[in-house]
C-alpha positions in Angstrom: 136.3 68.8 82.4 133.0 66.9 81.9 131.5 64.8 84.7 129.2 61.9 84.7 126.1 62.4 87.0 127.7 60.1 89.6 130.9 62.0 89.5 129.6 65.6 90.0 131.6 67.4 92.7 129.8 68.1 95.9 128.4 71.7 96.5 128.0 73.4 99.8 124.3 72.9 100.7 124.2 76.2 102.6 125.3 78.2 99.6 123.3 76.8 96.6 123.8 79.9 94.5 126.6 81.7 96.2 129.2 83.7 94.3 133.0 83.3 94.9 134.1 85.2 98.0 136.6 87.3 96.1 134.0 88.3 93.5 131.5 89.3 96.2 134.1 91.4 98.0 135.0 93.1 94.8 131.4 93.9 94.1 130.9 95.4 97.6 134.0 97.6 97.2 132.8 98.8 93.8 129.4 99.7 95.2 130.9 101.5 98.2 133.2 103.4 95.9 130.4 104.4 93.6 128.1 105.4 96.5 130.9 107.5 98.0 131.2 109.4 94.7 127.5 109.9 94.5 127.4 111.1 98.1 130.3 113.5 97.6 128.6 114.9 94.5 125.3 115.5 96.3 127.1 117.3 99.2 129.1 119.5 96.8 126.1 120.6 94.8 123.7 120.9 97.8 124.2 124.7 98.2 123.6 125.3 94.5 120.6 123.0 94.2 118.1 125.8 94.9 119.6 127.8 92.0 119.4 124.9 89.7 115.8 124.2 90.6 114.9 127.8 90.0 116.6 127.6 86.6 114.5 124.5 85.7 111.4 125.8 87.5 109.0 125.0 84.6 110.1 121.4 84.5 109.7 121.0 88.2 106.3 122.6 88.1 105.2 120.2 85.4 106.6 117.2 87.3 105.0 118.2 90.6 101.6 119.0 88.9 101.3 115.3 87.9 102.6 114.0 91.2 99.9 116.0 92.9 97.3 114.3 90.7 98.7 110.9 91.8 99.2 111.8 95.4 96.3 113.9 96.9 97.1 116.3 99.8 96.8 115.3 103.4 98.4 111.8 103.0 101.3 110.1 104.8 104.1 110.4 102.3 107.7 109.1 102.4 110.1 110.4 99.7 113.3 108.4 99.2 116.0 110.6 97.8 114.3 113.8 98.9 117.1 116.3 98.1 116.3 119.6 99.6 112.6 118.6 100.2 110.8 120.9 97.8 108.9 118.2 96.0 107.8 116.6 99.2 106.6 119.9 100.5 104.6 120.6 97.3 102.5 117.5 98.0 101.1 119.0 101.2 101.3 115.7 103.2 99.7 115.3 106.6 102.9 113.5 107.6 105.9 113.9 105.3 109.2 112.1 105.7 112.2 112.5 103.5 115.4 110.5 103.5 118.6 111.3 101.7 122.2 110.2 102.2 123.5 113.8 101.7 124.0 115.5 105.1 124.3 118.9 103.4 121.0 118.5 101.5 119.2 117.2 104.6 120.3 120.3 106.6 119.0 122.6 103.8 115.7 120.6 103.7 115.2 121.0 107.4 115.7 124.7 107.2 113.4 125.2 104.2 110.6 122.9 105.4 110.6 122.7 109.3 107.1 121.1 109.3 108.4 118.0 107.6 110.7 115.3 108.9 114.0 114.7 107.2 116.4 111.8 107.9 120.0 111.3 106.7 120.2 107.7 105.7 121.2 105.2 103.1 118.3 104.3 100.8 119.8 100.8 100.2 120.2 99.9 103.9 117.3 97.8 105.3 118.0 99.3 108.7 116.9 102.7 107.3 113.3 101.5 106.9 113.3 99.5 110.1 113.9 102.9 111.9 111.0 104.6 110.2 107.5 104.8 111.7 105.2 103.4 109.0 103.2 102.6 107.2 102.8 105.3 104.5 100.0 106.0 102.1 102.5 106.8 99.4 106.2 106.2 98.9 107.8 108.5 96.3 111.0 107.4 94.5 111.8 110.4 92.3 114.9 109.7 90.1 116.6 107.9 93.0 116.1 104.6 91.1 118.8 105.8 88.7 121.5 106.0 91.3 121.1 102.7 93.1 123.4 99.7 92.9 120.7 97.0 93.4 117.3 98.3 92.4 115.5 95.0 93.0 116.8 94.7 96.6 115.9 98.4 97.3 112.3 97.9 96.1 112.0 94.8 98.3 113.0 96.8 101.3 109.8 98.9 101.0 107.4 96.1 101.8 107.4 96.6 105.6 106.3 100.3 105.1 103.3 99.2 103.0 99.7 98.3 103.6 97.2 97.1 101.0 96.4 100.7 100.2 100.0 102.0 99.9 101.1 103.0 96.5 104.8 103.4 95.5 105.2 106.1 92.8 108.4 106.0 90.7 109.3 109.1 88.6 112.4 108.9 86.3 113.8 110.3 83.1 113.2 108.5 79.8 116.2 106.5 78.6 115.6 108.0 75.1 116.4 111.5 76.5 119.7 110.4 78.1 122.0 111.8 75.4 120.0 115.1 75.4 120.3 115.4 79.1 124.0 114.8 79.1 124.4 117.5 76.4 122.3 119.9 78.5 124.8 119.3 81.4 127.7 120.0 79.1 126.1 123.3 78.0 125.5 124.4 81.5 121.7 124.1 81.1 121.3 121.3 83.7 122.9 120.5 87.0 125.7 117.9 86.4 124.7 114.4 87.4 126.8 111.2 87.8 126.1 108.4 85.4 122.7 106.9 86.0 121.0 103.5 85.5 119.4 103.7 82.1 116.0 102.1 82.6 113.2 101.7 80.0 109.6 101.4 81.3 109.8 97.7 80.6 113.0 97.5 82.7 111.4 99.1 85.7 108.2 97.1 85.5 110.3 94.0 85.4 112.3 95.1 88.5 109.2 95.9 90.3 107.7 92.5 89.6 110.8 90.7 90.6 110.7 92.6 94.0 107.1 91.3 94.5 105.4 94.6 93.7 102.6 94.8 91.2 102.6 97.5 88.5 99.3 99.3 88.7 99.6 101.8 85.9 102.2 103.9 84.1 102.3 107.2 82.3 104.7 109.2 80.1 104.5 113.0 80.1 106.4 116.3 79.3 107.6 116.7 75.7 108.8 120.2 76.4 110.8 120.9 79.6 110.7 124.7 78.9 107.8 127.1 79.1 108.3 128.7 75.7 105.8 131.5 76.3 103.0 129.1 77.3 103.6 126.6 74.5 105.3 124.1 76.9 102.2 123.8 79.1 99.9 123.3 76.2 102.1 120.7 74.6 102.7 118.8 77.9 99.0 118.8 78.8 97.4 118.0 75.5 100.0 116.7 73.1 102.5 114.7 75.2 99.8 112.3 76.4 98.7 111.3 72.9 99.2 107.7 71.6 102.6 107.4 69.9 103.9 110.8 70.9 103.9 110.0 74.6 106.6 107.4 74.1 108.9 110.3 73.3 108.2 112.1 76.5 110.9 113.1 78.9 109.2 111.9 82.1 108.0 108.4 83.0 105.9 107.4 86.0 105.0 104.1 87.4 102.6 103.3 90.2 102.9 100.0 92.0 101.5 98.1 95.0 103.0 95.6 97.4 101.8 92.1 96.6 102.9 90.9 100.0 100.2 93.2 101.5 97.5 92.5 98.8 95.7 89.9 100.8 93.5 91.0 103.7 90.6 89.4 105.4 87.2 89.6 103.7 84.5 87.4 105.0 81.2 88.8 103.6 79.7 89.9 100.4 76.8 92.2 99.4 75.2 91.7 96.0 73.3 94.7 94.8 70.6 94.0 92.1 69.1 97.1 90.6 65.8 96.3 88.8 63.3 98.2 86.8 60.5 96.2 85.0 62.4 93.0 85.7 59.6 91.0 87.5 60.4 87.8 85.7 64.1 87.8 86.6 63.9 88.3 90.4 63.4 84.7 91.5 65.8 83.3 88.9 68.5 85.7 90.1 68.3 84.4 93.7 68.2 80.7 92.6 71.2 81.1 90.4 73.5 82.9 92.9 75.9 80.2 94.3 77.0 80.1 97.9 80.6 81.1 97.1 81.0 83.0 100.4 79.7 81.9 103.8 78.0 85.3 104.4 76.1 86.8 101.5 73.7 89.7 101.6 71.4 90.4 98.6 69.9 93.8 98.1 67.2 94.3 95.5 66.7 97.9 94.5 63.5 98.7 92.7 63.6 101.6 90.2 60.0 102.8 89.7 58.7 99.8 87.8 55.3 99.4 86.2 55.2 95.6 86.0 55.0 94.7 89.7 58.7 94.2 90.2 58.7 95.4 93.8 55.8 93.2 94.7 57.8 90.3 93.2 60.8 91.2 95.3 58.8 91.1 98.4 57.3 87.7 97.5 60.8 86.3 96.8 62.0 87.7 100.1 59.3 85.8 101.9 59.9 82.6 99.9 63.7 82.6 100.6 63.4 83.6 104.3 66.6 81.7 105.1 68.7 84.1 103.1 69.8 87.6 104.0 67.7 89.2 101.3 66.6 92.8 101.5 64.4 95.0 99.3 64.4 98.8 98.9 63.1 101.4 96.5 65.6 103.8 95.1 65.2 107.4 96.2 65.8 109.0 92.8 66.2 108.0 89.2 68.9 106.2 87.2 71.0 103.1 87.9 73.7 105.1 89.6 71.2 106.4 92.2 69.9 102.8 92.8 73.4 101.2 93.1 74.9 103.8 95.4 71.8 104.0 97.6 72.3 100.2 98.2 76.1 100.5 98.6 75.5 103.1 101.4 73.5 100.6 103.5 75.4 97.4 102.5 77.2 95.5 105.3 79.4 93.2 103.2 83.2 93.5 103.0 82.8 93.1 99.2 80.3 95.0 97.0 79.0 93.4 93.8 76.6 94.7 91.1 74.5 92.2 89.3 72.1 93.6 86.6 68.6 92.1 87.0 68.4 91.2 83.3 70.8 88.3 84.1 72.8 88.7 80.8 75.8 88.3 83.1 75.2 84.8 84.5 74.9 85.0 88.3 76.9 81.7 88.5 80.0 83.7 87.4 80.0 85.9 90.5 82.3 83.4 92.3 85.1 84.3 89.8 84.8 88.0 90.6 85.0 87.2 94.3 88.0 85.0 93.9 89.9 87.6 91.8 89.3 90.2 94.6 90.0 87.8 97.5 93.2 86.5 96.1 94.6 90.0 95.6 94.9 89.7 91.9 92.8 92.9 91.5 91.1 95.6 93.6 88.5 96.6 91.1 87.1 93.7 89.1 85.3 94.7 85.9 83.3 92.3 83.9 84.0 92.1 80.1 81.4 90.9 77.7 83.6 91.3 74.6 86.1 88.5 74.9 84.0 85.3 74.5 81.4 84.8 71.8 78.0 85.9 73.0 74.6 84.5 72.5 72.8 85.4 69.3 70.9 88.7 69.8 72.7 89.5 73.1 74.2 92.6 71.7 73.5 94.4 68.4 76.3 94.8 65.9 76.6 98.6 66.1 76.7 98.4 69.9 79.5 95.8 69.7 81.6 98.0 67.4 81.1 101.1 69.6 81.9 99.2 72.8 85.2 97.8 71.3 86.2 101.3 70.1 85.5 102.9 73.4 87.4 100.2 75.2 90.6 101.2 73.4 90.0 104.8 74.2 89.4 104.2 77.9 92.4 101.9 78.2 94.6 104.8 76.9 92.8 107.4 79.1 93.1 105.3 82.3 96.5 103.7 81.7 94.9 100.3 82.5 93.4 97.8 80.2 89.6 97.9 79.8 87.9 95.7 77.2 84.4 96.7 78.3 83.3 99.7 80.3 79.6 99.2 80.3 79.3 95.6 81.6 77.0 96.0 84.6 79.0 93.7 86.9 81.7 95.5 88.9 83.2 94.4 92.2 85.2 96.2 94.8 85.8 96.3 98.5 83.4 98.4 100.6 86.3 100.2 102.2 87.5 101.3 98.7 84.0 102.4 97.7 83.9 104.6 100.8 87.3 106.1 99.8 86.0 106.6 96.3 82.8 108.2 97.5 84.9 110.6 99.7 86.8 111.8 96.7 83.8 112.0 94.4 83.8 115.8 94.3 86.7 115.7 91.9 84.5 114.3 89.2 81.1 115.6 90.3 77.7 114.1 89.4 78.1 113.3 85.7 77.1 109.6 85.2 73.5 108.4 85.4 74.6 104.7 85.1 77.4 104.7 87.8 79.8 102.7 85.7 82.1 105.6 85.1 81.7 106.9 88.6 83.3 103.6 89.7 85.8 103.3 86.8 87.1 106.8 87.1 87.1 106.8 90.9 89.0 103.5 90.9 91.6 105.1 88.5 91.9 108.1 90.7 92.5 105.9 93.8 95.2 104.0 91.8 93.3 100.7 92.3 94.5 97.7 90.4 91.8 97.1 87.8 91.3 93.6 86.3 89.0 92.7 83.4 87.2 89.4 84.0 85.7 87.9 80.8 82.1 86.6 81.1 79.8 84.9 78.5 77.2 87.5 77.7 73.7 85.9 77.4 70.5 87.1 75.8 67.9 88.2 78.3 64.9 85.9 78.9 62.5 88.5 80.2 61.7 92.1 79.4 63.4 94.5 77.0 66.8 96.2 77.0 66.8 99.7 78.4 69.9 100.7 76.4 69.6 103.1 73.6 72.5 102.8 71.2 72.4 106.4 70.1 71.8 108.3 73.3 74.1 106.0 75.2 76.7 106.2 72.4 76.6 110.0 72.8 77.0 109.5 76.6 80.1 107.3 76.0 81.6 110.0 73.8 81.0 112.6 76.5 82.7 110.3 79.0 85.8 110.1 76.8 86.0 113.9 76.7 85.3 114.2 80.4 88.0 111.6 81.3 90.5 113.3 79.0 90.3 116.6 80.9 89.9 115.1 84.4 92.4 112.2 84.2 94.7 112.6 81.2 95.2 116.3 80.5 96.1 117.4 84.0 
């Protein structure tokens, strides 16, 4: 029957979107019935799970190899759906907790890994997480997402166990492999599994976003789940990660962060301005920096200039004595040495790099600050290649090379980068200190520091955001960029990142 607006039947205000009671009850009965079947299956196969893992040892080794890249040792790790605990143990956590609803599997896990904590509990019950002592550095959800009745509600339950730095790592089988996996079960090559939720990468990213988590990056790996006399390792390391082919991989991974924990207090900023032969840009830099934060520290770092740049820094410091302006001479050579020397003595909650050539307008720094403060990103990278730039700001060959390398680095890092060499990069001082602590993984390889920061942020699973800026032509001095030597350096960075980040 159609109703006029004045004749609409009244709806219970307390239940604006409620389902009929009989429908809700039926859904609950169905969920309980399915969960009981899953629990019974897990208990029946618990004793044979070790044998099945040994039969698929190569696949599990490949899986855990990449998980160890995402989750460094010595962290607080919670695994949801831990089974017999072998994967959790392989991550060498400082504090490891595994939960599973199979009592039989939990007993086996406790016997195999007495140094870890295992809890029999329902992953979809909010009370499970209220009883855990959090927060955790990493929460691992390995294949469990395929067995849940309500994936969105499950993910939402994880927020109380998170901080800003917590990363939730999902690992699951590709929906494209589902027929092959069922065939392997029929042939006795894989442990039987109940029917699973069939999720594409887009499906999981959508569920994560609906649950108020932010997808940080994703990856697809493992084209061959069998060793095949060493061929499997070669293909999985070097071939399965290639564009196009990786969409066919068996294993998908997604790293996400809680947006409810993304905002934390930052109240001060340090702007680091490395300068070599930039005497004419020192005072304009100070004058053009807006007061976007109540507490701003500016550190000029002089890099062995021959035009009186340091003397100009000292004069400007005296002229603007009402500002917190510091000067220093870098101890070594190269931009990376200058920037990191200043970062090490900076006091601001947020660290910013502003090149002294002022081709990145200082007036734009407020946008970088807001992107970080609001939680939209954790590593804010300037991009010169979105807006049209001033005539002469960048030579044509440099522009083509930068765009080419931006595509390569986006693929390598699993996050979008439109410009890797823009000098302005912004991150929290706390994240820089974590990045510095893990720098040994990459070593000293980058004289400019851009890739030290980009690769380090990727390894920390920080959410990277490109912020477009209008690139201006310099008004003083000459560019210190060589298109050929620096192009060669970029190519070396691609190869370096492939082996350190992609082919692991």
